[in-house]
Phi, psi and omega in degrees: 000135181293149181283339180212165178294329179295322176296318180295315179298317178300319178296315181294320179295320178299317179294320180294320179294319178296315180294319182296326182282337182269344183239019184292132176257153173225151181292129179289344181273308185246349179084002181292148176270003180275080185239133177249143176266129182228161176279135179281179182299321182258023179086000178282177180262132175231167181231148176223137178275124181278355178271314185243348178090357179296139178234150180203168178224000000 
Protein backbone atom coordinates (compact mmCIF):
# COMPACT_ATOMS: atom_id res chain seq x y z
CA UNK A 1 0.00 0.00 0.00
CA UNK A 2 1.41 3.44 -0.90
CA UNK A 3 2.47 5.70 1.93
CA UNK A 4 0.82 8.74 0.34
CA UNK A 5 -1.67 9.74 -2.32
CA UNK A 6 1.22 11.19 -4.36
CA UNK A 7 2.83 7.76 -4.58
CA UNK A 8 -0.44 6.26 -5.77
CA UNK A 9 -0.94 8.99 -8.40
CA UNK A 10 2.63 8.50 -9.61
CA UNK A 11 2.05 4.78 -9.95
CA UNK A 12 -1.19 5.30 -11.93
CA UNK A 13 0.37 7.90 -14.21
CA UNK A 14 3.28 5.60 -14.95
CA UNK A 15 0.92 2.79 -15.90
CA UNK A 16 -1.17 5.10 -18.10
CA UNK A 17 1.90 6.38 -19.92
CA UNK A 18 3.16 2.86 -20.54
CA UNK A 19 -0.23 1.71 -21.77
CA UNK A 20 -0.71 4.80 -23.95
CA UNK A 21 2.54 4.35 -25.82
CA UNK A 22 1.88 0.71 -26.66
CA UNK A 23 -1.70 1.16 -27.93
CA UNK A 24 -1.50 4.54 -29.66
CA UNK A 25 -3.52 4.80 -32.85
CA UNK A 26 -2.93 7.23 -35.66
CA UNK A 27 -5.20 8.31 -38.48
CA UNK A 28 -4.39 6.48 -41.73
CA UNK A 29 -5.43 9.59 -43.66
CA UNK A 30 -3.57 12.45 -41.94
CA UNK A 31 -1.35 10.64 -39.39
CA UNK A 32 -2.79 12.51 -36.40
CA UNK A 33 -2.85 10.79 -33.00
CA UNK A 34 -6.16 12.50 -32.16
CA UNK A 35 -8.31 9.40 -32.60
CA UNK A 36 -11.55 8.56 -30.81
CA UNK A 37 -13.01 5.08 -30.48
CA UNK A 38 -16.75 4.94 -31.25
CA UNK A 39 -19.42 2.29 -31.58
CA UNK A 40 -20.21 1.32 -35.16
CA UNK A 41 -23.65 0.88 -36.69
CA UNK A 42 -23.85 -2.83 -35.84
CA UNK A 43 -22.25 -2.55 -32.43
CA UNK A 44 -18.71 -3.01 -33.74
CA UNK A 45 -15.79 -0.74 -32.92
CA UNK A 46 -14.93 2.12 -35.25
CA UNK A 47 -12.49 4.99 -35.03
CA UNK A 48 -12.74 8.63 -36.03
CA UNK A 49 -9.97 11.19 -36.34
CA UNK A 50 -10.91 14.36 -34.48
CA UNK A 51 -8.36 16.33 -36.53
CA UNK A 52 -9.57 15.59 -40.08
CA UNK A 53 -12.86 13.69 -39.61
CA UNK A 54 -11.74 10.49 -41.35
CA UNK A 55 -13.45 7.37 -39.95
CA UNK A 56 -12.53 3.69 -40.26
CA UNK A 57 -13.07 0.33 -38.58
